[in-house]
C-alpha positions as CSV (number, residue, x, y, z in Angstrom):
1,X,0.0,0.0,0.0
2,X,1.3,3.5,-0.9
3,X,1.3,6.2,1.7
4,X,1.4,9.5,-0.2
5,X,2.5,11.7,2.7
6,X,5.7,9.9,3.4
7,X,6.0,8.3,-0.1
8,X,6.5,4.9,1.6
9,X,5.1,1.6,0.4
10,X,4.2,-0.6,3.4
11,X,2.0,-3.6,4.0
12,X,-1.0,-2.6,6.1
13,X,-1.1,-6.1,7.6
14,X,2.4,-5.6,8.9
15,X,1.5,-2.2,10.4
16,X,-1.6,-3.6,12.1
17,X,0.5,-6.5,13.5
18,X,3.1,-4.1,14.8
19,X,0.3,-1.9,16.4
20,X,-1.2,-5.0,18.1
21,X,2.0,-6.2,19.6
22,X,3.0,-2.7,20.7
23,X,-0.5,-2.1,22.1
24,X,-0.3,-5.2,24.3
25,X,3.2,-4.5,25.5
26,X,2.5,-0.8,26.0
27,X,-0.7,-1.4,28.0
28,X,1.1,-4.1,30.1
29,X,4.3,-2.3,30.9
30,X,3.0,1.3,31.1
31,X,5.1,2.7,28.3
32,X,3.9,3.9,24.9
33,X,5.7,1.1,23.1
34,X,8.0,3.3,21.1
35,X,10.9,1.1,22.1
36,X,9.5,-1.4,19.6
37,X,7.3,0.7,17.4
38,X,10.1,3.1,16.4
39,X,12.6,0.4,15.5
40,X,9.9,-1.6,13.7
41,X,8.9,1.4,11.5
42,X,12.6,2.1,10.7
43,X,13.1,-1.5,9.8
44,X,10.1,-1.3,7.4
45,X,11.9,1.5,5.6
46,X,10.5,4.8,7.0
47,X,13.2,7.6,7.4
48,X,14.0,8.3,11.1
49,X,12.5,11.8,11.2
50,X,9.2,10.3,9.9
51,X,9.5,7.4,12.4
52,X,9.7,9.9,15.3
53,X,6.6,12.0,14.2
54,X,4.5,9.1,13.0
55,X,5.2,7.0,16.1
56,X,4.1,9.9,18.3
57,X,0.7,10.0,16.4
58,X,0.2,6.3,16.8
59,X,1.3,6.1,20.4
60,X,-1.1,8.9,21.4
61,X,-4.2,7.1,20.2
62,X,-3.2,3.8,21.7
63,X,-2.3,5.4,25.1
64,X,-5.8,6.9,25.4
65,X,-7.3,3.4,25.3
66,X,-4.7,2.0,27.8
67,X,-4.9,4.9,30.2
68,X,-8.7,4.7,30.4
69,X,-8.3,1.0,31.3
70,X,-5.7,1.7,34.0
71,X,-7.9,4.6,35.3
72,X,-10.7,2.1,35.8
73,X,-8.3,-0.2,37.7
74,X,-7.2,2.7,40.0
75,X,-3.7,2.8,38.6
76,X,-3.6,6.5,37.6
77,X,-2.4,9.4,39.8
78,X,-4.1,12.3,38.0
79,X,-2.5,14.9,40.2
80,X,1.0,13.7,39.6
81,X,0.3,13.4,35.8
82,X,-1.1,16.9,35.5
83,X,1.7,18.5,37.5
84,X,4.3,16.9,35.2
85,X,2.7,18.5,32.1
86,X,4.7,21.8,32.2
87,X,8.0,19.9,32.1
88,X,6.8,17.4,29.6
89,X,5.7,20.0,27.0
90,X,8.9,22.0,27.3
91,X,10.9,18.8,26.9
92,X,9.0,17.7,23.9
93,X,9.5,20.9,22.0
94,X,13.2,20.9,22.8
95,X,13.5,17.4,21.4
96,X,11.6,18.2,18.3
97,X,13.8,21.2,17.6
98,X,16.9,19.0,17.9
99,X,15.4,16.6,15.3
100,X,14.9,19.5,12.9
101,X,18.6,20.5,13.2
102,X,19.7,16.9,12.6
103,X,17.3,16.6,9.6
104,X,18.8,19.8,8.0
105,X,22.3,18.3,8.3
106,X,21.1,14.9,6.9
107,X,22.3,13.0,9.9
108,X,19.0,12.3,11.6
109,X,19.1,8.5,10.9
110,X,22.6,8.0,12.2
111,X,22.4,10.2,15.3
112,X,18.9,9.3,16.4
113,X,19.4,5.6,15.6
114,X,22.6,5.3,17.6
115,X,21.2,7.4,20.5
116,X,18.1,5.3,20.7
117,X,20.1,2.1,20.7
118,X,22.4,3.2,23.5
119,X,19.5,4.3,25.7
120,X,17.6,1.1,25.2
121,X,20.6,-1.1,26.1
122,X,21.4,1.0,29.2
123,X,17.8,1.0,30.4
124,X,17.6,-2.8,30.0
125,X,20.9,-3.3,31.9
126,X,19.8,-1.0,34.8
127,X,16.4,-2.6,35.2
128,X,17.9,-6.1,35.2
129,X,20.2,-5.2,38.0
130,X,17.5,-3.4,40.1
131,X,14.8,-6.0,39.6
132,X,17.0,-8.9,40.6
133,X,18.3,-7.0,43.6
134,X,14.7,-6.2,44.7
135,X,13.6,-9.8,44.3
136,X,16.6,-11.1,46.3
137,X,15.9,-8.6,49.1
138,X,12.2,-9.6,49.2
139,X,13.1,-13.3,49.4
140,X,15.6,-12.7,52.2
141,X,13.0,-10.6,54.0
142,X,10.4,-13.3,53.8
143,X,12.8,-15.8,55.1
144,X,13.6,-13.5,58.1
145,X,17.3,-13.1,57.2
146,X,17.1,-9.3,56.7
147,X,14.6,-6.5,57.4
148,X,13.6,-3.9,54.9
149,X,11.6,-0.8,55.3
150,X,8.5,-2.0,53.4
151,X,7.4,-5.4,52.1
152,X,4.0,-4.1,51.0
153,X,2.9,-5.8,47.8
154,X,3.8,-4.0,44.6
155,X,6.1,-1.4,46.2
156,X,9.8,-1.2,45.6
157,X,12.2,-0.9,48.5
158,X,13.3,2.8,49.0
159,X,16.7,3.3,47.4
160,X,19.2,6.0,48.4
161,X,18.3,8.0,45.3
162,X,14.6,8.2,46.2
163,X,15.5,9.3,49.8
164,X,17.7,12.0,48.5
165,X,15.1,13.3,46.0
166,X,12.4,13.4,48.7
167,X,14.8,15.2,51.0
168,X,15.4,18.1,48.5
169,X,14.7,21.4,50.2
170,X,13.5,23.2,47.1
171,X,10.0,24.6,47.6
172,X,7.2,24.5,46.7
173,X,6.4,21.0,47.9
174,X,3.6,18.7,46.8
175,X,2.1,15.5,48.0
176,X,0.6,12.6,46.1
177,X,-1.6,10.4,48.3
178,X,-2.5,8.1,45.4
179,X,1.2,7.3,45.0
180,X,2.0,7.2,48.7
181,X,4.2,10.3,48.6
182,X,3.7,12.6,51.5
183,X,6.2,15.3,50.4
184,X,8.4,16.0,47.5
185,X,9.7,19.1,45.7
186,X,7.7,20.2,42.7
187,X,10.9,20.7,40.8
188,X,11.7,17.0,41.0
189,X,8.3,16.2,39.5
190,X,8.8,18.8,36.7
191,X,12.3,17.4,36.1
192,X,11.0,13.9,35.5
193,X,8.5,15.4,33.0
194,X,11.1,17.4,31.3
195,X,13.5,14.5,30.7
196,X,10.7,12.2,29.5
197,X,9.3,14.9,27.3
198,X,12.7,15.6,25.7
199,X,13.3,12.0,24.7
200,X,9.7,11.9,23.4
201,X,10.3,14.8,21.1
202,X,13.7,13.5,20.1
203,X,13.1,9.8,19.6
204,X,9.3,9.5,19.2
205,X,6.6,7.8,21.2
206,X,5.7,8.8,24.7
207,X,9.2,8.0,26.1
208,X,7.6,5.8,28.7
209,X,10.8,3.8,28.6
210,X,12.4,6.8,30.4
211,X,9.5,8.2,32.4
212,X,8.0,5.0,33.8
213,X,11.4,3.9,35.4
214,X,12.0,7.5,36.5
215,X,8.7,7.5,38.4
216,X,9.6,4.3,40.1
217,X,13.3,4.8,40.8
218,X,13.5,8.6,41.3
219,X,10.1,9.5,42.9
220,X,9.3,6.2,44.4
221,X,5.9,5.7,42.8
222,X,4.6,2.1,43.1
223,X,5.0,0.1,39.9
224,X,1.3,-0.2,39.0
225,X,0.6,3.4,39.6
226,X,3.7,4.4,37.7
227,X,2.4,2.4,34.7
228,X,-1.0,4.0,34.6
229,X,0.2,7.5,35.4
230,X,2.9,7.2,32.7
231,X,0.3,6.2,30.1
232,X,-1.8,9.3,31.1
233,X,1.3,11.4,30.6
234,X,2.1,9.8,27.3
235,X,-1.3,11.1,26.0
236,X,0.0,14.7,26.7
237,X,3.5,14.3,25.5
238,X,2.6,12.4,22.4
239,X,-0.3,14.7,21.6
240,X,1.8,17.8,21.8
241,X,4.7,16.1,20.0
242,X,2.4,15.0,17.1
243,X,1.2,18.5,16.5
244,X,4.8,19.9,16.7
245,X,6.2,17.3,14.4
246,X,3.3,17.5,12.0
247,X,3.9,21.2,11.5
248,X,7.5,20.3,10.7
249,X,6.5,17.6,8.1
250,X,7.5,14.6,10.2
251,X,4.1,12.8,10.5
252,X,2.4,10.3,8.2
253,X,-1.0,10.3,9.8
254,X,-2.3,7.5,7.5
255,X,0.4,5.1,8.7
256,X,-0.4,6.0,12.3
257,X,-4.1,5.3,11.8
258,X,-3.5,1.9,10.3
259,X,-1.3,0.9,13.2
260,X,-3.8,2.2,15.7
261,X,-6.4,-0.3,14.5
262,X,-4.3,-3.1,16.0
263,X,-3.0,-1.0,18.9
264,X,-6.4,-0.1,20.3
265,X,-7.2,-3.8,20.8
266,X,-3.8,-4.7,22.1
267,X,-3.7,-1.9,24.7
268,X,-6.8,-3.1,26.5
269,X,-5.4,-6.7,26.6
270,X,-2.1,-5.5,28.0
271,X,-3.7,-3.3,30.7
272,X,-5.8,-6.1,31.9
273,X,-2.8,-8.4,32.1
274,X,-1.1,-6.2,34.7
275,X,-3.5,-7.4,37.4
276,X,-1.7,-10.8,37.4
277,X,1.9,-9.5,37.9
278,X,3.5,-7.3,40.6
279,X,6.5,-5.1,41.4
280,X,10.0,-6.4,40.6
281,X,8.7,-9.3,38.5
282,X,6.8,-6.9,36.3
283,X,9.8,-4.7,35.8
284,X,12.0,-7.8,35.1
285,X,9.7,-8.9,32.4
286,X,10.2,-5.5,30.7
287,X,14.0,-6.1,30.4
288,X,14.2,-8.0,27.0
289,X,12.0,-5.6,25.1
290,X,14.3,-2.6,24.9
291,X,17.1,-5.0,23.8
292,X,14.9,-6.3,21.0
293,X,14.2,-2.7,19.9
294,X,18.0,-1.9,20.0
295,X,18.7,-5.0,17.9
296,X,16.2,-4.0,15.2
297,X,17.7,-0.5,15.1
298,X,21.3,-1.8,14.8
299,X,20.3,-4.3,12.1
300,X,18.8,-1.6,9.9
301,X,21.7,0.8,10.5
302,X,24.1,-1.9,9.4
303,X,21.9,-2.7,6.4
304,X,21.9,1.0,5.3
305,X,25.6,1.2,5.8
306,X,25.3,4.0,8.4
307,X,27.2,1.9,10.9
308,X,30.1,-0.3,10.1
309,X,32.2,-2.8,12.0
């Protein structure tokens, strides 16, 4: 099928299949799914600047469905999501401007592809280490060999980083009862939104692969609430990013709509699946997916001769 906006010739069945898989994984792990959708679109032959913008459009629609499901399950901290908006929008626009600079110099594919690959591999390595450590500590606590501050189901142990962030003396302060946070600096919340928004505008999607772990490991939000809240935030970051990139000619809305037909179904399935998994096990299950996305990107970069051994 020909897509006149981007000039690409892609199979709609492949696009629907990609959307379905990304929808399931995104709804399950609380990320927009761009860690797979972006690499998949690039592997199918779409230029990287169009991958970024089109993925944002696709992820926005899918995240609306998944966020509604998580809201019904009580997994969305609306106050936290809304307060992150300012940082998120500023970050998205900054990332989109960087893409424009790279596009003008004809190095968007190389720089964005390599950056995305490094981030995905680093994220996977960190989450592997943390999740295994958390599972080991929980096992030792249950056997009575050690004591930890909290063994409440579906909450991570408080790391030194979380304690330091919550101890910041940078007013104003805010609280998030739905996330179990009694006091934290608003600047920390905006910072999480800013970083997530920047990578959303730079690499496409909602950047949940950055924001969701940040909510868990920086602010100390329980995993299930982080998943639902991140999906709510993805709607905002991807929505603004779609408009910004569309104005810059980086969105093929027809490709996004075809993918969304599969993603809308997959998102509901994935969101429902989170009820059967908890905490560190849920985060550990996330680990192989960024690696798969990185492998797809590297394969295509090698195929195009942009990266050589």
